[in-house]
N, C-alpha and C positions, 0 to 999 in steps of 0.2 A: 385130859391135861391141856390140850390145845384150846378148848373152849374156855377153861378157867384162866389160862394164860392171857388170852385175848380180852376176856372180861376185865382182868386186872389192868391191862394196857389201856383199855378204853376208859376206865374209871367210871365216872358218873354219866358219860355221854351215852346216849341211846344208839341202838343199831339204826343205821340210816337207810334210806331208800337205795342209795348207791351200793351199800353193803349187800342188800338183798338182790339187786339186779346183777351185780358182778359175780355173786356166788353162784348164780344159775348158769353162768358161762365159764366157771372155773378160773376167774381172774380176781386179782386184788382190787379193792380192799376186802371184799367179802370172803374171798378165798386167799388167806394170807400165806406167805412163804415161811412156814414154820417147820421145824424139824424135831425129831426125837433122837436122842443119843442112845446108843447101845454099845456093846462090847464085842471085841474079836472073840470068835468061837461061841457066841451066844446063840440060843435057839428059842425063839418066841412064837413060832407057829407058821401057818401057811396061808394066811390071808395076805392081801397085797401089802398092807401096812406092816404086819408082823414079819413078812419076809424081808422087807427093807431093813428091819432091825435084827434079822437073823444072819449069822455069819459062820455057820458050822457045816452046812451040807450044800456044796456047790451044785450037785446034780439037781436038787430041788429048786434051784434058783435060775438055772439056764433057761433062756428064752422068755423070762418073765421081766417086765419093766420094774424098775426099782426107783424109789425116791432118793434124792441126794441127802442122805442123813449121815451124820458123823458116827464113826466107830472108834472107840478108845481101846487101848490095851487093858487087859485084866491082869492083876498081879500074878506072877509066876513064882512060886516059892520053891526053895530047896528044903529038903527034909533030911533028917529030923528037924522040926521047927526050932527046938531049943538050941541046936548047934549053929543055926544060921539066922539067928534073931536079927542081927544088924543088917545082913544082906536082904532079908525079907522086908524089913522096915523100909529100906531103900527102894524096894519094889513098890510098896504102897505110895511112898512120896513121889516117885517117878510117874506112876499112873495118875495120881491126883493132879500133878502139875500138867500132864498131858490133857486131862479133862478140862482144866481151866483154859489151856491154850486153844483147844477145839471150840469151847464155848465162845471165846473171843473171836476166833477165826470166822465162825458162822454168824456171829453178830455183825462183823465187818462186811460179810457177804449179803447182809440184809435178809438172812435166813436164821433168825434166832432159834435156839433150842428151847422148846416149851417144857420138856421133861426128859428124864433119863429112865430107861428100862434096864433092870439088872436082875440076874438070877443070883440068889444067895450062894448057890453052888452051881457052876455051869454044868448043865445036864449032859451035853454031848462029850465033854472031856473031863468031867468030874474035877474041875479046878475050883478051889475055894479061896476066899480072901479073908483077911483078919477083921476082927471087930473094929480095929483102928481104921482100916480102909473104909469100912462102911460108915463109921462115924464121920470121917473126913468127907465122904461123898455126900452125906446128909447135910453137913455144914456148908458145902459148896451150893447145894440146891437151895437151902434155906436163905443163904446170903444173897443169891442171885435171883430169888423170886421165881424159881422154876420147880417142877414137881419130880418126886422120886417114886417110881413104881417098882415094887418087887414082884417078879414072876416066880411064884411058888408052885408051879405046875408039878414039879417033880420033888419038891422039898417040903411041901405042906402036909397037913393032916398027920403030924407026928413022925414023919420019916426021919427026923434028925434028933429026936428026943424031946423036942418042944413042939407044940402044935404048929407054929410057924417058925421056919428056920431063922428068919430075921430077928426073932426074940433072943437069940444067942448073942446079938451084937450090942446089947445095952445102949441102944440109940437114945440120945437125949430127949427126943420128942417122938410122937407117933408118926408112922409112915404116912405118906400121902395116899398111896394106893397099893393094893395087893390083888393080883390075879391068880387064879388057881384052877386046876383041872387035873387030868392024869391020875395020879395016885389017890386023889380025893374021891374018885368015882363019880364026880359031878364037876361042873365048871361054873365059875362065877368070879365076882370081884367085890371088893369093898374099898371104901375110900373116905378121906376126910370130908368134913363139911365144905371145905373150900372147893372141892371138885363136884359138889352137888349141882 
């Protein structure tokens, strides 16, 4: 997501000698200050980048350096859903507004968000969000020219009645990326041509 984001920012300009030299010493412009947004209670894995996007198990993060990446609230619904429709819709709207605010905040810090990582159902606390929320989230990423990645490690391969859980959300266009593992008994990813 970060490479595709930078490629879009660069436009037709080629990678420069300065980009190459600075990348080798972990400095801009070759190593830009980019971020990935994730959600409170998310679990994306245990590599350095994935841990910076995970917020569910404090013990696995203690003593490990982390990137300054934004973390948004994930909707918290009241059940039964049909009794609390208005309240839950308000949760969607509140969380989507916070996402927009965080995107603006990190843009102002000169640390733009290149993509958003989200679990269709949060694996560590089994929290789910509505199709409206995910449609709104995709609308934000499309409008802002950033990427949306679904982490289907625990929800893919038919675990929710569809091969991929995000298929339940009737998204207006294809997702940018899907990562999977766990329940699938193998790990991998697929993505849009934009991320090639």
